[in-house]
Steps between C-alpha positions, in 0.01 A plus 500: 500500500531819701266790460778721375577271207130453425451874466781542250423541134698377203536566131571230250768639273513364146846511348513471120820450308492620139804557279741492789313764700259465788167663572319481832135547569251440783284203409135613459592832671385360835642421840419187695524353846784248534285182460328628187831633354678166551206307346496724198880495466496119497217495251684741270822299522308182418296643209772704324654301224772742399713495817801633313311818435272546803559466871304613805616631835340626823558854618375624832301824475662767715296792612787645708602730210187711540479639849263789439233568244612700198384859497409670172675823420296810426565476123350151488205603713427795275516278188254254656257776583484625139206397292599291201319751271737771616790287370352464151541772242184654365608484141551170324815460296313395183 
């Protein structure tokens, strides 16, 4: 296996069919190297009894969408610098 493929990361996407609609989620909210992802994918396909409802697929993680770090705008920075006590009213509503 080439180094380029070894360095790639993958999500395991869980596809659930319910009432003629589909929902998609990232299994365990983690990304895996190819070997681990394939092993987990095979295990999930083997263990899942309701194959009509659940299926699993690999999706390569792509970092190409984010080229530069996000920069917070001044409004967000100002909000972060406020003390939480400044945001709470002095009088209680009851």
